[in-house]
Every structure is written in C-alpha cells, then in structure tokens.
C-alpha positions in Angstrom: -26.1 -1.4 -211.7 -28.6 -2.4 -208.9 -27.7 -0.7 -205.7 -28.1 -2.6 -202.4 -30.6 -1.7 -199.8 -29.6 -0.1 -196.6 -29.9 -3.4 -194.8 -27.1 -4.7 -197.0 -24.8 -2.0 -195.5 -25.5 -2.8 -191.8 -28.4 -3.7 -189.6 -29.6 -0.7 -187.6 -30.2 -3.1 -184.7 -26.5 -3.7 -184.2 -24.5 -1.6 -181.7 -22.7 1.5 -183.0 -19.0 1.9 -182.4 -19.4 5.6 -181.7 -23.0 5.6 -180.4 -21.9 7.3 -177.2 -20.3 10.2 -179.0 -21.9 13.5 -180.0 -20.2 15.8 -182.5 -20.9 19.5 -183.1 -20.0 20.1 -186.7 -19.2 23.7 -187.5 -17.4 22.8 -190.8 -18.5 23.2 -194.4 -17.7 22.1 -197.9 -15.4 19.0 -197.8 -12.5 18.3 -195.4 -14.4 18.9 -192.2 -17.7 17.4 -193.4 -15.8 14.4 -194.6 -14.4 13.8 -191.1 -17.8 14.4 -189.5 -19.4 12.0 -192.0 -16.9 9.3 -191.1 -17.9 9.7 -187.4 -21.6 9.7 -188.3 -21.2 6.5 -190.3 -19.6 4.9 -187.3 -22.6 5.8 -185.1 -21.8 9.3 -183.7 -24.6 11.8 -183.3 -23.4 14.6 -185.6 -25.2 17.9 -185.3 -24.3 20.0 -188.4 -24.6 23.7 -187.8 -25.7 25.6 -190.9 -26.3 29.2 -191.8 -30.0 30.1 -191.8 -31.3 30.5 -195.3 -28.4 29.1 -197.2 -26.7 26.3 -195.3 -23.5 24.5 -196.4 -22.2 26.0 -199.6 -22.4 22.5 -201.3 -26.2 22.4 -201.0 -26.1 24.6 -204.1 -23.1 23.0 -205.9 -25.1 21.4 -208.7 -26.1 20.1 -211.1 -26.2 17.2 -210.8 -29.0 17.0 -208.2 -30.9 14.0 -206.8 -33.9 13.2 -209.0 -37.5 12.7 -207.8 -39.8 9.8 -209.0 -40.6 11.8 -212.1 -37.0 12.4 -213.0 -37.0 16.1 -212.0 -34.2 17.7 -210.0 -34.7 18.0 -206.3 -32.9 20.7 -204.2 -30.3 18.2 -203.1 -26.9 18.6 -204.9 -25.1 15.3 -205.4 -21.9 17.0 -204.0 -23.7 17.8 -200.7 -25.1 14.3 -200.5 -21.7 12.8 -200.7 -20.2 14.4 -197.6 -23.1 14.8 -195.1 -24.6 11.3 -194.6 -26.2 10.6 -191.3 -26.0 14.0 -189.8 -28.7 16.2 -188.2 -29.1 19.8 -189.6 -29.5 22.7 -187.2 -29.6 26.3 -188.3 -28.1 28.9 -186.0 -27.1 32.5 -186.6 -23.5 32.2 -185.4 -23.0 35.9 -185.9 -25.6 36.8 -183.2 -24.7 36.8 -179.5 -27.8 34.6 -178.8 -26.6 32.1 -181.4 -23.2 32.0 -179.9 -24.6 31.5 -176.5 -26.8 28.7 -177.8 -23.8 26.9 -179.3 -21.8 27.3 -176.1 -24.7 25.7 -174.3 -24.8 22.9 -176.9 -21.0 22.2 -176.5 -21.7 21.1 -172.9 -23.5 18.1 -174.4 -20.9 17.3 -177.0 -17.7 15.3 -177.0 -16.2 16.8 -180.2 -16.2 20.1 -182.0 -15.2 20.3 -185.7 -14.5 23.7 -187.3 -12.8 25.0 -190.4 -13.0 28.8 -189.9 -10.1 31.1 -190.6 -7.5 31.1 -187.8 -8.7 33.3 -184.9 -12.1 33.9 -186.4 -14.1 32.0 -183.8 -12.4 33.8 -180.9 -14.5 36.9 -181.6 -17.6 34.7 -181.0 -16.3 32.9 -177.9 -16.3 29.7 -179.8 -12.5 29.1 -180.0 -10.8 26.3 -178.2 -9.6 28.3 -175.3 -13.1 29.7 -174.6 -14.8 26.3 -175.0 -12.2 24.4 -173.0 -13.0 26.7 -170.0 -16.6 25.5 -170.2 -15.7 21.8 -170.9 -12.2 20.8 -170.1 -12.5 17.3 -171.7 -13.6 18.7 -175.1 -11.9 17.4 -178.2 -11.7 20.4 -180.6 -10.5 19.8 -184.2 -9.6 22.8 -186.3 -9.1 22.3 -190.0 -7.4 25.0 -192.0 -5.3 25.4 -195.2 -2.0 26.0 -193.4 -2.4 25.4 -189.7 -2.7 27.5 -186.6 0.8 29.0 -186.8 3.5 29.9 -189.3 3.8 32.7 -191.9 0.9 31.3 -194.0 -1.5 30.7 -191.1 -3.9 33.4 -192.1 -4.0 32.5 -195.8 -7.0 30.7 -197.3 -6.1 27.2 -198.5 -8.0 25.3 -201.2 -7.4 21.7 -202.4 -6.3 22.7 -205.9 -3.9 25.3 -204.5 -2.5 22.8 -201.9 -2.0 20.1 -204.5 0.3 22.5 -206.3 2.1 23.9 -203.3 2.4 20.6 -201.6 4.3 18.9 -204.4 1.6 16.5 -205.6 1.2 18.1 -209.0 4.9 18.1 -209.6 4.8 14.3 -209.7 1.4 14.0 -211.4 1.0 14.4 -215.1 2.9 13.4 -218.2 6.6 14.1 -218.7 7.6 17.6 -219.9 9.3 16.2 -223.0 6.3 14.4 -224.5 3.1 15.9 -226.0 0.6 17.0 -223.4 3.3 17.0 -220.7 3.0 19.2 -217.7 1.7 19.2 -214.1 -1.8 17.9 -213.4 -4.1 17.9 -210.4 -5.8 14.7 -209.2 -9.3 14.1 -210.5 -10.8 14.3 -207.0 -10.1 16.7 -204.2 -7.6 14.3 -202.8 -6.0 16.7 -200.2 -9.4 17.7 -198.7 -10.4 14.1 -198.4 -7.2 12.9 -196.9 -7.2 15.8 -194.4 -10.7 14.6 -193.4 -9.4 11.1 -193.0 -6.4 12.2 -190.9 -8.7 14.4 -188.9 -10.9 11.3 -188.2 -8.0 9.4 -186.9 -6.9 12.3 -184.8 -10.4 12.7 -183.3 -10.6 9.0 -182.4 -7.1 9.1 -180.8 -8.0 12.2 -178.8 -11.2 10.5 -177.6 -9.2 7.5 -176.5 -6.8 9.7 -174.6 -9.8 11.5 -173.0 -11.3 8.3 -171.9 -8.1 7.2 -170.2 -7.2 10.6 -168.6 -10.2 12.9 -168.7 -8.1 15.4 -170.7 -9.4 17.1 -173.8 -7.2 18.7 -176.4 -7.1 20.8 -179.6 -6.3 19.1 -182.9 -4.6 21.3 -185.5 -5.1 19.9 -189.0 -3.7 21.6 -192.0 -4.2 20.8 -195.7 -0.6 21.6 -196.5 0.7 19.4 -193.7 -1.5 16.6 -195.0 -0.3 16.9 -198.6 3.4 17.0 -197.5 2.8 13.9 -195.5 1.1 12.2 -198.4 4.2 12.5 -200.5 5.2 9.4 -198.7 8.0 7.5 -200.5 8.4 10.4 -203.0 9.1 12.8 -200.2 11.4 10.3 -198.5 13.3 9.7 -201.7 14.0 13.4 -202.0 15.0 13.9 -198.4 17.5 11.1 -198.6 18.8 11.9 -202.1 18.5 15.6 -202.5 17.1 15.0 -206.0 13.5 16.2 -206.7 11.5 13.5 -208.6 9.9 14.3 -211.9 6.6 13.3 -213.5 6.3 10.0 -215.3 2.7 10.2 -216.4 1.3 6.6 -216.4 4.8 5.1 -216.5 7.1 4.1 -213.6 10.5 5.6 -212.9 12.0 2.3 -211.9 10.0 -0.5 -213.6 9.4 -1.2 -217.3 6.7 -2.1 -218.5 4.6 -0.7 -215.7 2.2 1.6 -217.4 -0.9 2.1 -219.5 -1.2 1.0 -223.1 -3.8 1.7 -225.7 -5.8 -1.3 -227.1 -8.1 -1.3 -230.1 -11.0 0.0 -227.9 -9.6 1.4 -224.7 -6.7 1.3 -222.3 -5.2 -1.3 -220.0 -2.6 -1.2 -217.3 0.2 -3.7 -217.5 2.3 -4.0 -214.3 5.1 -6.5 -215.0 7.0 -6.3 -211.8 9.7 -8.8 -212.7 11.5 -10.4 -215.6 9.3 -13.5 -215.6 6.1 -11.4 -215.9 7.7 -9.4 -218.7 8.6 -12.5 -220.6 5.0 -13.9 -220.3 3.6 -10.5 -221.4 5.5 -10.4 -224.7 4.9 -14.2 -225.3 1.2 -13.7 -224.8 1.3 -10.9 -227.4 3.1 -13.0 -230.0 6.4 -11.2 -229.7 8.6 -13.7 -227.8 11.8 -12.3 -229.5 11.4 -9.2 -227.2 12.0 -11.5 -224.2 15.4 -12.5 -225.5 16.6 -9.2 -226.9 19.8 -8.4 -225.0 18.6 -4.8 -224.6 15.5 -5.9 -222.7 16.6 -9.0 -220.8 16.5 -7.5 -217.3 14.5 -4.7 -215.7 17.5 -2.3 -215.4 18.1 -2.8 -219.1 14.5 -2.2 -220.0 14.5 1.0 -217.9 17.7 2.1 -219.8 16.1 1.3 -223.2 12.5 2.3 -222.4 12.3 4.7 -225.3 13.1 1.8 -227.7 11.0 -0.9 -226.0 7.8 0.9 -225.1 6.9 1.9 -228.7 7.3 -1.8 -229.7 5.1 -2.9 -226.8 2.5 -0.2 -227.6 2.3 -1.5 -231.2 1.8 -5.0 -229.9 -1.0 -4.1 -227.5 -2.8 -2.0 -230.0 -3.5 -5.1 -232.1 -6.1 -6.5 -229.7 -9.1 -5.3 -227.8 -9.1 -4.5 -224.1 -11.1 -7.6 -223.1 -8.9 -9.9 -225.2 -5.7 -8.6 -223.6 -7.1 -8.8 -220.0 -8.3 -12.4 -220.6 -4.9 -13.3 -222.2 -2.8 -11.7 -219.5 -4.8 -13.2 -216.7 -4.3 -16.6 -218.3 -0.6 -16.0 -218.3 -0.4 -14.6 -214.8 0.6 -11.1 -215.8 -0.9 -8.3 -213.5 -3.2 -6.2 -215.6 -6.5 -4.3 -215.5 -8.7 -1.9 -217.3 -9.0 1.8 -216.9 -12.6 2.1 -216.1 -14.8 5.1 -216.3 -17.0 5.7 -213.3 -20.0 3.9 -214.9 -17.8 0.9 -215.5 -16.6 1.1 -211.9 -20.1 0.7 -210.5 -21.0 -2.0 -213.1 -17.9 -4.0 -212.0 -18.9 -7.4 -210.5 -16.5 -7.1 -207.6 -17.8 -3.6 -206.7 -21.3 -4.9 -206.9 -20.5 -8.0 -204.8 -19.1 -5.6 -202.2 -22.3 -3.5 -202.3 -20.4 -0.3 -202.7 -23.5 1.6 -204.0 -26.5 1.7 -201.7 -30.1 3.0 -202.2 -31.4 5.0 -199.3 -34.9 6.4 -198.7 -35.2 10.2 -199.4 -38.2 12.4 -198.6 -38.3 14.2 -202.0 -36.4 11.9 -204.3 -38.0 8.7 -203.1 -34.5 7.2 -202.8 -31.0 8.2 -203.6 -28.0 6.1 -204.4 -24.8 6.8 -202.5 -21.4 5.3 -202.1 -21.2 3.3 -198.9 -18.6 3.7 -196.2 -15.9 1.1 -197.0 -15.2 0.4 -193.3 -16.4 -3.1 -192.5 -16.4 -4.3 -188.9 -18.2 -7.4 -187.7 -19.5 -6.3 -184.4 -20.1 -2.6 -185.0 -20.6 -2.1 -188.7 -20.8 1.3 -190.3 -24.3 2.5 -191.1 -25.7 4.9 -193.7 -28.5 7.4 -194.0 -29.0 10.3 -196.3 -27.7 13.8 -195.6 -30.4 16.0 -194.0 -32.4 17.2 -197.1 -34.1 20.1 -195.4 -32.0 22.9 -194.1 -32.4 23.0 -190.3 -34.8 20.1 -190.2 -33.5 18.9 -186.9 -33.3 22.3 -185.2 -36.4 21.7 -183.0 -35.3 18.2 -182.1 -31.9 19.4 -180.9 -33.4 22.3 -179.0 -35.9 20.1 -177.3 -34.1 16.8 -176.8 -30.5 17.9 -176.3 -30.9 21.4 -174.7 -34.3 20.8 -173.0 -35.8 24.0 -174.4 -39.6 24.6 -173.9 -41.9 25.4 -176.8 -42.1 29.0 -175.7 -38.3 29.3 -175.6 -38.0 27.8 -179.0 -40.6 30.1 -180.4 -38.8 33.1 -179.0 -35.5 32.0 -180.6 -37.3 31.6 -183.9 -39.0 34.9 -183.7 -35.6 36.6 -183.1 -34.0 34.8 -186.0 -31.5 33.0 -183.9 -32.5 29.6 -185.3 
C-alpha cells in the first residue's frame, strides 16, 4: 500500500488539544508508553525518561527493525516505534541521588507523571506520589501495575499473557474443548496492556479536568487485572447475574446460528446472520433454499438447538465457492459478511487506505518509517504524529536547557558524573 504523508494525518499548524500539558513518562514496554503516546498524539509534551546506555526494553525487541534506504536494519525496533511516537527522550540515572533530584526538579514543570514500577519501588527514590505531591500538590500521578497498589497480589509482577489467563479472557477465547484443537487461547495482541493504557489515558484526562476546576491533583491506580476484569463486559455481567461461567465457542456464537467463520475454496469468511431473514437469504444465495424451510432450522432458537446438524451442511455449501465470490454474493443479498484478512490485506484494504491509517514519517536513519496513525479524529484539534525518538537521550540537553534552565557548565557537570 502507499502510506499517506504526515500532512494527511493533521496539519502541524492547527492547535493541539493537549498543547498546554507536559508529561513525565517514567514507564516502559507497553501499557504506560501506550498511554503516554496517546497524550503525545493529542499534543502533550511527553518527556520519556530512559536508562542511560540501554533505554526502554523495547528498543531491542527486534527483529523486525526499521530499514534504511539500502534495506539494512537500523537500530529502531518496530515494537519500540509503535508505542513511543511524538515523545522526547531524556536519559537519567534514576538510581543516583543526583538523578532523583533532577527528576524532582523536572516534576515542578510537569502536569502528569506516568510510572509502572513495582509497588513501593519509587518511594526509596523520593519519586512516589506522596513525595511528589508535597512538591506539587496539583500533580496528576498515574501508577500502572499488574495488580494495583493494594490487595494480596499487589507486590506480584503482572504481564499481559498472565493477566489474560487470570482475568478470564482466555477462558472464553479459543475453540470448544470438545472439538479438535480446542482449548484456551490468548489474544493475538497484548490486549490487556493496550486497554490498560487506554483506560489510563481516560483517567489522566479526567484528573486533569478535575485539577483545572479545583486545583487538586490526585493519584491514579491502574491495574492490568482490574482492566481485564472490566473488559469481560457482557460476559462478566452474564456470569454475575446467572451464576453460570460461560464457555469457549471459538469463532461461533453461543446464541446465534449461523454467526461464525466458514472455510471457502481459498480462505475464510465470516457470516453474521443475525435474524431469520438473513439466514434465509444466506442459504438461498448458496443454492440450498431447502435449508431455509427445514423445520429444524426455521428459527434461530431451533438453529441453535440443532447447530451440530446445520453447521456441517452450511460448511459444505460455503466450501464450494471462493471467498471473493461469497462476499460479492452475500453483499448482493444483504447478508452481513466479511473476509478474515491477514495484516497485509488489512493495509491493502481500500477503506483502510481511504482513512489513511498508515502514515510515512521522516526518520533520521531510515529516511522514513511507516506507522499506524492514531485513530482519533477531531476537526479543531486533530491528533498529530511524529516518530519515536530514534536516539537514546537525544533530547536530554534540550530538556535541561529549555525546561530546567541549566547552564552549559551545569549540563557538562551532570554528564561528567554520569547522571544524564
């Protein structure tokens, strides 16, 4: 596909929704950086604090890496690029007393602190919420952990895969136990990390609104497990109101038939026949109108009851045509359907291209890199995009000079002592 240019994402001359906000990002890997990236896309000045010499772990999480003009790998892992757009990188030795003092000084110029250290870890550095609140009472301080700031698991390490299992998602994801290949399955992306980052973004914006009204800051306690439990949504509500734990249905639906995937001659499609009329049109389009009038399949409750008889008949019918033929046929008959695209097909899709979801951004070593744009679209203050800082600590001097007002001599002294 041909990615759009940065100007297609948003004009840099337009106002930024969060252009008045500065964020100190002490987080790493995914959930915290995802929140910080959302804020950066919306215009906040995000200063990403990284370890001297190594930086965020994801800088080394490759291959794949961004390619230079000659097709050679750069040092920029694609994983790192996806979660750190639009930030400034500053290296600080957080374990040193001078580094801790520098960050406390920097907090005075910030509105938000994001961190995902273990519970209690930052207190030893004087960078916990209580310590920083004493310096800046209106600070919004967002802590992201696996299990939260309290409770019997508070001091455990929590990772997305683990939380998907503990939080119930994997119990309802995957094929049924009674069919070949059945069993629990994790989501193909780090869904719990990403949704925790999204919930954290909402919480930060709400806390900033409260601060602007009252002058009061606060701590936000975001936990991956809490997020995953909340994300059970209707599945969790169904259990709480019935006492019956739901089971896995794979690519089928517990209450609607046919509402699932089917194999065509050359791939798979999804058929989502949500009512009796759509089901009738589906089988008529497939040349099996008798299935519409079979007493066993006349209504959805009957189709659910007899799914083990009906679904193999439908699978045989769908397997006689190609994916493209079925999609054209079902769209013509008004039956909801769609392909199961691989990621290459996603970015080649005409609707995805029309919405300019892939953007090419200039990059100092790769020439340009192609990234997925922020999907938020606002007419007056659109989201903007720029690449993640390619060089570890490349904005350290800018922050020391422009934000903290350090002199060249002071900066040189900090560098000589290995603080930055």
